C-alpha positions in Angstrom: 0.0 0.0 0.0 1.3 3.4 -0.8 1.9 6.0 1.9 0.9 8.8 -0.4 -2.8 8.4 0.5 -2.3 7.5 4.1 -3.0 10.3 6.6 -2.2 10.1 10.3 -5.7 11.5 11.0 -7.6 8.9 8.9 -7.3 6.1 11.5 -7.3 7.4 15.1 -5.6 5.1 17.6 -8.2 5.8 20.3 -11.8 6.7 20.0 -12.7 10.3 20.9 -13.5 10.9 24.5 -17.1 11.4 25.6 -17.8 14.9 26.8 -20.9 14.2 28.9 -20.6 15.3 32.5 -21.7 12.8 35.2 -24.9 13.7 37.1 -22.9 14.0 40.3 -19.9 16.1 41.2 -16.6 14.2 40.8 -14.5 16.7 42.7 -15.4 18.7 45.9 -14.5 22.0 44.3 -17.0 21.5 41.5 -20.2 23.6 41.8 -23.3 21.7 42.7 -25.7 21.1 39.8 -28.7 23.4 39.8 -31.9 21.8 40.9 -34.4 21.3 38.2 -37.7 23.1 38.4 -40.5 20.9 39.6 -43.5 20.6 37.4 -46.9 20.8 38.8 -48.6 17.4 38.7 -51.7 17.2 36.4 -55.1 17.5 38.0 -56.4 14.5 36.1 -54.9 11.1 35.4 -52.9 10.8 32.1 -54.6 9.3 29.1 -52.7 6.0 29.3 -54.2 5.1 32.6 -57.7 6.3 31.7 -60.6 4.0 32.4 -62.1 5.0 29.1 -59.5 3.0 27.3 -60.6 -0.1 29.2 -64.2 0.6 28.3 -63.2 1.1 24.7 -61.4 -2.2 24.5 -64.3 -4.0 26.1 -66.8 -2.4 23.7 -64.6 -3.2 20.7 -64.1 -6.8 21.9 -67.9 -7.2 22.3 -68.5 -5.8 18.8 -66.0 -8.2 17.2 -67.5 -11.2 19.0 -71.1 -10.4 18.0 -70.2 -9.9 14.3 -67.9 -12.9 14.2 -70.2 -15.3 16.0 -73.1 -14.3 13.8 -71.3 -15.2 10.6 -69.3 -18.1 11.8 -72.0 -19.5 13.9 -74.4 -19.8 11.0 -71.7 -21.3 8.8 -70.7 -23.8 11.5 -74.4 -24.8 11.9 -74.5 -25.3 8.1 -71.4 -27.5 8.2 -72.7 -29.6 11.2 -76.0 -30.2 9.4 -74.2 -31.1 6.2 -72.1 -33.7 8.1 -74.6 -35.2 10.5 -78.0 -34.7 8.8 -77.4 -35.4 5.1 -81.0 -36.6 4.7 -82.3 -33.3 6.0 -80.0 -31.3 3.8 -81.1 -33.4 0.7 -84.8 -32.8 1.3 -86.3 -31.1 -1.7 -88.1 -27.8 -0.9 -89.4 -26.9 -4.4 -88.4 -28.1 -7.8 -84.7 -28.8 -7.8 -84.0 -26.7 -4.7 -82.9 -28.7 -1.6 -82.7 -27.6 2.0 -78.9 -27.6 1.9 -78.7 -25.4 -1.1 -81.3 -23.0 0.4 -79.3 -22.8 3.7 -76.1 -22.3 1.7 -77.7 -19.4 -0.3 -79.0 -17.9 3.0 -75.3 -17.5 4.1 -75.0 -14.3 2.0 -77.8 -12.4 3.8 -76.5 -13.7 7.2 -73.0 -12.3 6.4 -74.6 -9.0 5.4 -76.5 -9.1 8.7 -73.2 -9.6 10.5 -71.7 -6.6 8.7 -74.7 -4.5 9.6 -74.4 -5.5 13.2 -70.8 -4.6 13.2 -71.5 -1.1 11.8 -74.4 -0.6 14.1 -72.4 -1.4 17.2 -69.5 0.7 16.0 -71.7 3.7 15.5 -73.6 3.4 18.7 -71.2 2.0 21.3 -67.6 2.1 20.1 -67.3 5.4 18.2 -68.7 7.6 20.9 -66.1 6.3 23.4 -63.3 6.7 20.9 -64.4 10.3 20.1 -64.5 11.1 23.8 -60.9 9.7 24.3 -59.7 11.6 21.2 -61.1 14.9 22.5 -59.5 14.2 25.9 -56.2 13.5 24.3 -56.3 16.7 22.3 -57.2 18.6 25.4 -54.3 17.0 27.3 -51.9 17.8 24.4 -53.0 21.5 24.5 -52.5 21.6 28.2 -49.1 20.1 27.9 -48.1 22.6 25.2 -49.4 25.5 27.3 -46.9 24.7 30.1 
């Protein structure tokens, strides 16, 4: 390797020292660190510990369960009837339409009903709680910025 491109400053032998002061005085003649100004504690609990978050999680969990059990419950009933009651599922209703085919076609409206239930519970139970938490968070942020 040629020494023409080598610089004594290109590869330091030791890493540069850290210039951060320790939080305590290392020598007795050093001045004591100035005490930090104490902040006034908030008058209300912070948002992360708010009981509304627990209520929101519960409402959202209930909403998911109702919608999921509506759609999957009907489909599971259809599968059980297909497996354990084939004679019932093969019973003709009218013309070439059997009970199994009619119940299978009825799955589409049941799924639409589950979607409707999901939207209804979101609009009436979950969204108002989420809006209240969102307003409280915005108010907390404004209070924090005002300090």
